C-alpha positions as CSV (number, residue, x, y, z in Angstrom):
1,M,-19.6,-19.6,8.3
2,E,-20.5,-19.3,11.6
3,I,-17.8,-19.4,14.0
4,I,-18.9,-19.1,17.3
5,G,-17.2,-21.2,19.8
6,K,-14.8,-22.5,17.5
7,K,-11.7,-22.8,18.5
8,I,-9.1,-21.1,14.8
9,S,-5.0,-21.7,15.3
10,I,-3.6,-19.2,13.3
11,L,-0.2,-19.7,11.4
12,G,2.0,-16.4,11.5
13,A,1.7,-13.7,14.2
14,V,2.4,-11.0,11.5
15,R,-0.2,-8.5,9.6
16,S,-2.2,-11.3,8.4
17,G,-2.5,-13.4,11.3
18,V,-3.0,-11.1,13.8
19,G,-5.9,-9.6,12.1
20,A,-7.4,-12.6,11.2
21,A,-7.0,-13.8,15.2
22,K,-8.3,-10.3,16.2
23,L,-11.5,-10.7,13.3
24,A,-12.1,-14.8,15.0
25,K,-12.4,-13.2,18.1
26,T,-14.7,-10.6,16.7
27,M,-17.2,-13.1,15.7
28,G,-17.1,-15.3,18.6
29,G,-14.7,-17.5,17.7
30,I,-11.0,-18.8,20.0
31,P,-8.4,-18.2,18.0
32,F,-4.6,-19.3,18.9
33,V,-1.5,-17.8,17.2
34,S,1.2,-19.6,16.3
35,D,4.6,-18.2,14.9
36,C,8.1,-19.8,14.2
37,A,10.0,-16.0,15.1
38,A,10.8,-15.9,18.8
39,K,9.0,-13.3,20.6
40,E,11.5,-10.2,20.2
41,F,11.5,-10.2,16.7
42,I,8.3,-9.6,16.2
43,A,7.0,-7.6,19.9
44,K,4.6,-5.6,18.7
45,N,2.3,-8.1,16.9
46,I,2.5,-10.1,19.8
47,A,1.8,-6.7,22.1
48,L,-1.1,-6.7,19.5
49,L,-2.6,-10.5,20.6
50,E,-1.5,-9.9,24.4
51,N,-4.0,-6.3,24.8
52,G,-6.6,-8.3,23.1
53,M,-6.2,-11.3,25.1
54,I,-5.3,-13.8,22.3
55,E,-3.6,-16.7,23.6
56,F,0.0,-17.1,21.5
57,E,2.7,-19.3,20.8
58,T,6.1,-17.6,19.8
59,G,9.4,-19.9,18.7
60,G,8.1,-22.6,16.9
61,H,4.7,-24.8,16.0
62,T,3.8,-27.0,18.7
63,D,1.1,-30.0,18.7
64,K,-1.2,-27.3,20.2
65,V,-1.8,-25.6,17.2
66,F,-3.8,-29.3,16.0
67,D,-6.0,-28.9,19.0
68,C,-8.5,-26.9,16.7
69,D,-11.6,-26.9,14.4
70,F,-9.6,-25.5,11.7
71,I,-6.2,-24.0,10.6
72,V,-6.1,-20.3,9.1
73,T,-2.6,-20.1,7.5
74,S,-1.0,-16.6,6.7
75,P,1.1,-16.3,3.1
76,G,4.3,-16.5,4.6
77,V,3.9,-19.7,5.8
78,P,5.2,-22.5,2.8
79,S,3.4,-25.2,1.7
80,S,6.4,-27.3,2.8
81,S,6.3,-26.2,6.4
82,A,6.0,-29.6,8.7
83,V,3.0,-28.2,10.2
84,L,1.1,-27.9,7.3
85,I,2.5,-31.2,5.9
86,K,1.1,-32.7,8.6
87,A,-1.9,-30.7,8.6
88,K,-2.4,-32.5,5.6
89,E,-1.5,-35.6,6.6
90,I,-4.3,-35.8,9.9
91,G,-6.7,-34.3,7.4
92,M,-7.3,-30.8,9.3
93,P,-8.8,-28.3,7.2
94,V,-6.5,-25.5,6.5
95,Y,-7.5,-21.9,5.2
96,S,-5.8,-18.2,3.3
97,E,-6.5,-15.4,5.6
98,L,-7.8,-14.5,2.4
99,E,-10.8,-17.3,2.3
100,F,-11.5,-17.0,5.9
101,A,-12.0,-13.3,5.9
102,S,-14.3,-13.8,2.9
103,W,-16.9,-15.1,5.4
104,F,-17.3,-12.0,6.8
105,C,-17.7,-9.4,3.8
106,K,-20.7,-8.4,2.9
107,G,-19.0,-6.0,0.5
108,N,-18.5,-6.5,-3.1
109,I,-14.7,-7.4,-3.6
110,I,-12.3,-6.5,-6.6
111,A,-9.7,-9.5,-6.3
112,I,-5.9,-8.5,-8.0
113,T,-3.2,-10.7,-8.7
114,G,0.2,-11.1,-11.0
115,T,3.5,-10.7,-10.8
116,N,4.0,-7.2,-10.5
117,G,2.1,-4.4,-10.8
118,K,-0.8,-5.6,-8.0
119,T,-0.3,-3.0,-5.5
120,T,-0.6,0.1,-8.0
121,T,-4.0,-1.3,-9.5
122,T,-5.2,-2.1,-5.7
123,A,-4.6,1.4,-5.1
124,M,-5.7,3.0,-8.3
125,C,-8.8,0.8,-8.6
126,A,-10.0,1.8,-4.8
127,H,-8.5,5.2,-5.6
128,V,-11.5,5.7,-9.3
129,L,-14.4,4.2,-7.3
130,N,-14.2,5.8,-4.1
131,E,-13.1,9.3,-6.3
132,C,-16.8,8.3,-8.5
133,G,-18.8,7.9,-5.2
134,I,-18.5,4.2,-4.8
135,K,-17.3,3.6,-1.2
136,T,-14.2,1.2,-1.6
137,Y,-11.5,-0.1,0.6
138,A,-7.9,-1.0,0.0
139,A,-6.6,-4.4,1.2
140,G,-5.1,-7.5,1.9
141,N,-1.2,-7.5,0.2
142,I,-1.5,-3.3,0.0
143,G,-0.7,-3.2,3.9
144,L,-3.8,-3.5,5.0
145,A,-5.0,-7.2,5.9
146,F,-8.7,-8.5,4.9
147,S,-8.9,-9.4,7.9
148,E,-8.5,-5.8,9.9
149,I,-11.6,-4.5,7.2
150,A,-14.0,-7.4,6.1
151,N,-16.4,-7.6,8.5
152,I,-17.3,-3.9,8.6
153,V,-17.8,-3.7,5.2
154,Q,-21.3,-3.2,3.9
155,P,-23.6,-4.4,0.8
156,G,-23.1,-2.5,-1.7
157,E,-19.7,-0.8,-0.9
158,F,-16.2,-2.6,-2.3
159,V,-13.1,-3.8,-1.2
160,S,-9.9,-3.5,-3.8
161,L,-7.8,-6.5,-2.6
162,E,-4.1,-7.3,-3.6
163,V,-3.8,-11.4,-3.8
164,S,-1.0,-12.9,-4.1
165,S,-0.7,-17.0,-4.6
166,F,0.2,-17.9,-1.2
167,Q,-3.3,-16.3,0.2
168,L,-4.7,-18.5,-2.9
169,D,-2.9,-21.6,-2.2
170,Y,-6.3,-21.9,0.5
171,I,-9.1,-20.8,-0.7
172,K,-11.6,-22.6,-0.8
173,N,-14.8,-21.2,-1.7
174,F,-13.6,-17.8,-2.3
175,K,-15.6,-16.2,-4.7
176,P,-15.1,-12.2,-6.1
177,K,-17.0,-9.8,-7.9
178,F,-14.2,-9.1,-10.1
179,S,-11.4,-10.9,-10.2
180,M,-8.0,-9.7,-12.4
181,V,-4.8,-11.1,-13.7
182,L,-2.2,-8.6,-14.8
183,N,0.5,-10.8,-15.8
184,I,2.3,-14.2,-14.9
185,T,6.1,-14.0,-15.6
186,P,8.6,-16.6,-13.5
187,D,8.4,-15.5,-9.6
188,H,8.4,-17.2,-6.5
189,L,9.8,-20.6,-7.9
190,D,11.2,-21.6,-4.8
191,R,7.8,-21.7,-3.0
192,Y,6.2,-23.6,-6.1
193,E,9.3,-26.2,-6.7
194,N,10.8,-24.2,-9.6
195,D,7.7,-25.4,-11.7
196,F,6.5,-22.3,-13.4
197,N,2.9,-23.9,-14.1
198,Q,2.1,-24.9,-10.5
199,Y,2.9,-20.7,-10.2
200,A,0.3,-20.3,-12.9
201,S,-2.3,-22.5,-11.5
202,A,-1.8,-21.4,-8.2
203,K,-2.4,-17.5,-9.7
204,L,-5.6,-18.7,-11.8
205,K,-7.1,-20.1,-8.2
206,I,-8.4,-16.7,-8.2
207,A,-11.0,-17.3,-10.9
208,E,-12.0,-20.8,-10.0
209,N,-15.3,-20.2,-8.2
210,Q,-16.6,-17.2,-10.0
211,N,-19.7,-17.6,-12.2
212,S,-22.0,-16.2,-14.4
213,G,-22.6,-13.2,-12.0
214,E,-18.8,-12.1,-12.1
215,Y,-16.0,-11.3,-14.0
216,F,-12.9,-12.2,-15.1
217,I,-10.3,-9.4,-16.3
218,S,-7.0,-10.7,-17.7
219,N,-4.3,-9.6,-19.8
220,A,-4.4,-10.0,-23.3
221,D,-0.8,-9.8,-24.3
222,D,0.2,-12.2,-21.8
223,T,0.8,-15.8,-23.6
224,A,0.6,-17.6,-20.1
225,I,-3.1,-16.6,-19.0
226,P,-5.2,-18.1,-21.7
227,E,-2.8,-21.9,-21.5
228,Y,-3.8,-21.8,-17.6
229,I,-7.5,-20.6,-16.8
230,G,-9.8,-23.0,-15.8
231,D,-12.7,-23.9,-17.7
232,T,-15.5,-21.2,-15.6
233,N,-18.5,-19.7,-17.5
234,V,-17.6,-16.3,-16.2
235,N,-17.8,-13.2,-18.2
236,R,-14.8,-12.7,-19.5
237,F,-13.1,-9.4,-20.4
238,K,-9.3,-8.4,-21.3
239,F,-7.1,-5.6,-22.0
240,S,-4.3,-5.1,-24.0
241,L,-1.4,-2.5,-24.8
242,K,-0.7,-4.0,-28.3
243,K,-4.5,-4.9,-30.5
244,E,-7.9,-4.0,-29.6
245,V,-10.1,-6.9,-27.9
246,Q,-13.3,-8.2,-28.4
247,N,-14.8,-7.1,-24.5
248,G,-12.7,-5.0,-22.5
249,G,-9.5,-1.3,-22.3
250,F,-7.2,-1.7,-25.2
251,F,-4.8,1.7,-25.8
252,I,-4.3,2.6,-29.5
253,D,-3.3,6.0,-30.5
254,D,-2.5,7.2,-27.1
255,K,-6.2,6.8,-26.2
256,L,-7.9,4.3,-23.5
257,W,-10.7,2.9,-25.2
258,F,-13.4,0.2,-23.6
259,V,-15.7,-2.1,-25.9
260,L,-18.6,-3.8,-24.7
261,K,-19.9,-6.1,-27.4
262,G,-18.7,-4.1,-30.3
263,N,-19.4,-0.5,-28.6
264,K,-16.2,1.6,-28.6
265,E,-15.7,4.3,-26.9
266,I,-12.6,6.6,-26.0
267,V,-12.7,7.1,-22.0
268,C,-9.2,9.3,-22.2
269,G,-6.0,10.5,-23.5
270,A,-3.0,8.4,-21.8
271,D,-2.4,12.4,-20.7
272,A,-4.8,12.2,-18.3
273,L,-2.6,9.6,-16.2
274,N,-0.9,11.1,-13.3
275,I,1.6,8.1,-13.2
276,K,3.6,7.6,-16.3
277,G,5.1,4.4,-18.0
278,E,3.3,1.7,-20.0
279,H,2.9,-0.3,-17.4
280,N,0.6,2.2,-15.3
281,I,-1.5,2.2,-18.7
282,A,-2.0,-1.6,-18.7
283,N,-2.9,-1.1,-14.8
284,A,-5.9,1.5,-15.5
285,L,-7.0,-0.4,-18.8
286,A,-7.5,-3.1,-16.1
287,V,-9.4,-0.6,-13.8
288,L,-11.4,1.4,-16.7
289,I,-12.8,-2.5,-17.5
290,V,-14.5,-2.5,-13.4
291,A,-15.8,1.3,-13.4
292,K,-17.1,0.7,-17.0
293,L,-18.9,-2.5,-15.9
294,L,-19.6,-0.2,-13.1
295,Q,-21.7,2.2,-15.4
296,L,-19.3,5.0,-14.2
297,P,-18.7,8.2,-16.0
298,N,-15.6,9.0,-18.5
299,E,-15.2,12.0,-17.4
300,E,-14.9,11.1,-13.7
301,I,-12.9,8.5,-14.2
302,A,-10.7,10.6,-16.4
303,N,-11.0,12.7,-13.6
304,A,-9.8,10.3,-10.5
305,F,-6.7,8.8,-13.3
306,G,-5.5,12.5,-12.7
307,S,-5.7,12.6,-8.6
308,F,-4.0,9.0,-8.4
309,P,-0.5,9.7,-6.7
310,G,0.8,6.3,-7.1
311,V,1.9,4.2,-4.0
312,E,4.5,4.5,-2.0
313,H,7.8,2.0,-2.7
314,R,7.1,1.6,-6.6
315,L,8.9,4.5,-8.4
316,E,8.2,6.8,-5.6
317,F,10.1,10.3,-6.2
318,V,11.7,10.8,-2.9
319,R,14.0,14.6,-3.4
320,E,16.3,16.1,-6.2
321,I,20.0,17.4,-5.0
322,N,21.6,19.0,-7.3
323,G,20.0,17.9,-10.2
324,V,19.7,14.0,-9.2
325,R,16.5,12.7,-8.4
326,F,16.3,9.7,-6.0
327,I,13.5,7.1,-6.5
328,N,12.5,4.3,-4.6
329,D,11.5,1.4,-6.2
330,S,11.5,-0.9,-3.0
331,K,8.6,-2.6,-4.4
332,S,10.8,-4.1,-7.0
333,T,11.5,-7.9,-5.9
334,N,11.9,-9.7,-9.3
335,I,13.5,-8.7,-13.3
336,D,9.9,-8.2,-15.0
337,S,9.5,-5.1,-12.2
338,I,13.1,-3.5,-12.4
339,W,12.5,-4.0,-16.5
340,Y,9.5,-2.0,-16.0
341,A,11.5,0.7,-14.2
342,L,14.4,1.0,-16.3
343,R,12.2,1.7,-19.4
344,S,10.3,4.5,-17.0
345,F,13.5,7.3,-17.2
346,D,15.5,8.4,-20.2
347,K,18.3,9.8,-17.7
348,P,21.1,7.8,-16.8
349,I,20.5,5.6,-14.0
350,Y,22.7,4.4,-10.7
351,L,21.0,1.7,-9.9
352,I,20.7,-0.2,-6.2
353,L,20.6,-3.9,-7.3
354,G,20.3,-6.8,-4.9
355,G,19.2,-8.6,-1.9
356,K,17.5,-12.3,-1.5
357,D,18.0,-13.3,-4.8
358,K,15.0,-15.5,-6.2
359,G,16.7,-17.6,-9.2
360,N,17.1,-14.0,-11.2
361,D,18.4,-14.2,-14.6
362,Y,19.8,-10.9,-15.2
363,N,19.9,-12.0,-19.2
364,H,16.5,-10.3,-19.1
365,I,17.5,-6.9,-18.6
366,K,21.3,-7.0,-19.8
367,D,20.5,-5.1,-22.6
368,L,18.4,-2.5,-20.9
369,V,21.4,-2.0,-18.1
370,K,23.9,-1.8,-21.0
371,D,22.0,1.4,-22.3
372,K,20.9,2.7,-19.4
373,V,22.7,2.2,-16.1
374,K,26.2,4.4,-15.7
375,K,27.1,2.2,-12.2
376,I,25.1,-0.3,-10.2
377,F,25.7,-0.4,-6.5
378,A,25.0,-4.1,-5.6
379,I,23.9,-5.2,-2.1
380,G,22.7,-7.7,-0.1
381,E,23.2,-11.5,-0.5
382,S,23.1,-11.7,-4.0
383,A,25.9,-8.8,-4.0
384,Q,29.0,-11.3,-5.6
385,K,25.7,-12.7,-8.3
386,I,25.4,-9.3,-9.7
387,Y,28.9,-8.1,-10.0
388,D,30.3,-11.1,-11.7
389,F,27.2,-10.6,-14.2
390,F,27.3,-7.0,-14.7
391,N,30.9,-6.2,-14.0
392,P,32.0,-6.7,-17.5
393,I,29.1,-4.5,-18.9
394,V,29.3,-1.6,-16.3
395,P,31.0,-0.6,-13.7
396,V,30.0,-2.3,-10.6
397,S,30.7,-1.4,-6.5
398,I,29.2,-4.2,-3.6
399,M,28.5,-1.7,-0.8
400,N,27.2,-3.3,3.2
401,T,24.3,-0.6,3.8
402,L,21.3,1.3,1.5
403,E,22.9,4.3,3.5
404,E,26.9,3.8,2.3
405,I,25.0,3.9,-1.7
406,V,23.4,6.7,-1.0
407,E,26.2,9.0,0.1
408,A,27.7,7.2,-2.6
409,G,25.0,8.1,-4.7
410,R,25.3,11.8,-4.1
411,K,28.9,11.8,-4.4
412,E,29.1,10.1,-8.2
413,A,26.3,10.6,-9.7
414,E,26.2,13.8,-12.1
415,A,23.2,16.4,-12.6
416,N,20.2,15.8,-14.4
417,S,20.8,12.0,-13.6
418,I,18.6,9.7,-10.8
419,V,19.7,7.1,-8.5
420,L,17.4,4.6,-8.5
421,L,16.5,1.9,-5.8
422,S,14.9,-0.8,-7.7
423,P,16.5,-4.4,-6.0
424,A,15.0,-6.7,-8.0
425,C,15.4,-9.1,-4.9
426,A,13.8,-9.9,-1.8
427,S,14.6,-7.8,0.8
428,F,14.7,-10.0,3.9
429,D,18.4,-10.5,4.0
430,M,18.7,-7.5,5.4
431,F,15.6,-5.8,6.4
432,N,12.0,-6.9,7.7
433,D,10.1,-6.3,4.0
434,Y,10.5,-4.2,1.1
435,E,8.5,-1.5,2.9
436,H,11.4,-1.4,5.6
437,R,14.1,-1.3,2.9
438,G,12.0,1.4,1.0
439,K,12.1,3.8,4.4
440,V,15.8,3.4,5.1
441,F,16.5,4.6,1.6
442,K,14.0,7.6,1.8
443,D,15.5,8.2,5.5
444,S,18.7,8.3,4.3
445,V,18.0,10.5,1.0
446,N,16.3,12.9,3.0
447,R,19.0,13.2,5.8
448,L,21.7,13.8,3.0
């Protein structure tokens, strides 16, 4: 889309918003950034806007926001916010940063969504394609906003793009070459009026503009996905840990298989993967489908799986002290993610749990905690809820800071056990984001 001379209001002055503003200016638009936060809380991002000579406001959204040709909104701004409600009332076009950035991307997009596994799969996909000789950028929620790189991606290159439901809420023409839905389980229901159907439908928007020239990859083991996928003629592929699929990838006899039109082949064994856990086998199967459809050799795919180190803040090994392993899983922000984390270890676990609760039902992990967890350290806004639920099952201590918990973990944990930060909650009660939370944990461990 041509935006030269167009006035563009951008909601949110964090990663996505700043990226969109810089892209808008580069492409000839006139950006204006508006954020509800006080200037001192987003000082680093405001400095980037000032250096780029981009106009902005902080501390609230004024009517200046509506003096524009269209609005670009960041994923952190809920649809229920007054500014977006008014935009709808006056008929002002609103696009997500994802949609906006896609207008300027000349390469191929691999869009990856799901309740869990997005970051690992996005990073893994970029790693595998790069290792196999296809230039690929990793962007989106993974750390680098799509807007930061959209206009430098060349034809024939790829973007492995982590996509949230919030970003899909305001798409119009966004059409990836490959789309993936890894899983859909209850999460972020506070943003979707506690309506799981609404949340699932938002996830499935990832494929709504795809047609016979594109590919949709989904989890055959997730019963929520077929129920909500729209009617489209996109090429459909599935992956499964439990059964063979007609077209796609599956896991049988400790091997990762690919099948296309009835032709089956073994791509590699599970032992080829550097990162462990059945959830990571599922992630690898989704990536394997992309690699095989791009006709990459099995040996190169297997070698790339073997050299993939995993991602920061997702079951990340930090340090071992006197036989106690400290693991950073700060990206665990819901019940499903901690379920996978607990199943990944066979040693006694000292679990750090808590933060900003999003309506967690701890019954889902009750038996796992009973079997695997030696003690829980509860933290944040949800600490009392965690204590009330789990204290009849395992010992629970409510503590004030991660630093205190790390020190207590070192003193209390026995050799051949694990201190695991896997909070199952959002971080915003005490930290800027899950990355900040993970960094505080790692810094505390490394100071021991």
